[in-house]
N, C-alpha and C positions, 0 to 999 in steps of 0.2 A: 557643512566641511568647506573647507577653503584650503585648492592650492595654487602652489604661486611655479607658475613655468620660469625653468635659470634666468631667460632673459629678459620675466618682466618685475618693475622694482613694488608694485599692490599687488597682491593676492586677485583671486578671480575666483567665482563663486562659482561650484562645479555644476554643470549639468545632469543629470541623472534620469533626464523626459528618457531616454533610451538604454538605460539600462535596464533594464526588466527585457525587453527585445534581446539584447545584446548577449543574458546570461542564459535566455532558454534558448539560443541559437548556437553557442554552446558545443560544441560535439558531443563532448564527454555528458551532461548534461542531458542532450537528446537522444542518448546510446540508456544514462538510467533511466529516464519517462521512457523507454520504452520496452526495456528490458521489464520493467517495475509492471509497468500494461501490459504482458507477455504474463506474467506469473500470476498477475490479477485473472487472468481468464482462464488459465491452463486451471488455475484452483476453482473459481467460479465452476466451470465444464464439467471435471472431479468430482466435485460435492455433487452439482444438480445430475450426477449420471446415476444417482443413486437418491432414488424419489422418496423414500423412506427417512434416511439422514438428510437430505435438504428440506425434510419437513422441519427436522430443528432449529433452521430460522426462524422459524415463523412462532418458537415459542420462546417467552421469559427467557434470560431477560431481551434478549432480539427484536423480538418484537415484529422482526417484517410482514408485509400481508402477503405477500407470496413470498415462496424461496426467492423464483426468478429475479428479483428486486435487488438482492446483491449481486454486488458489484466483487466480489472476490478477495478485497479486502480485507487483509489483519493487522491490526494494529502492531508498532516492534514490539519486542521482548522489552528494552528499554528507550526511556523517554530521555531528548537529547542531557540532560544533567548527570549520565549513568544511572537512574533510579529504574529499580522493575518496574514493570507498569502490572499493576494488579488490578486493572481491569476486569469487570466481570463480563464483560462484552468479548473481550480476549480468549479468556480463559474458556467459553461456550465456543466460538470460533476454531479456537485451538480442539478441545473434543469434540465436536464436530469433523475436523479436521485428518486428528486417529481414528474417528471409527468409519471414515474413506479409506484409508491405509486397510485395517483393520480387515475393511469386506474385499477391501481390492489382492491381502494376504491369500485371506479365506477364497477367494476366486480360483488365484492361482495356483495354489494346492488341489484344487476338485480336475483343473483341466490335467 
């Protein structure tokens, strides 16, 4: 890619060497990463607080060697093209999360 400054007659190459640093330091990007990290940590903690449900992380298709190895990430519902994510891993994680919600709901009814 080439950019032409208004006062230059000859196009100059664009210097992309620090583009990643500029993007990753943008306040909106930093906030989005922080929010996503927090959501993963909270999701992971919720699942791991139910050992019987967390054990399902070690079952196929996920096959984690230990439930604690899961970082809390769940793939998005849709890919960048808008197509549904039909991954069996995503579905397994969603089933686990639904079981956690059910367990928490049941526990709150008992109280």
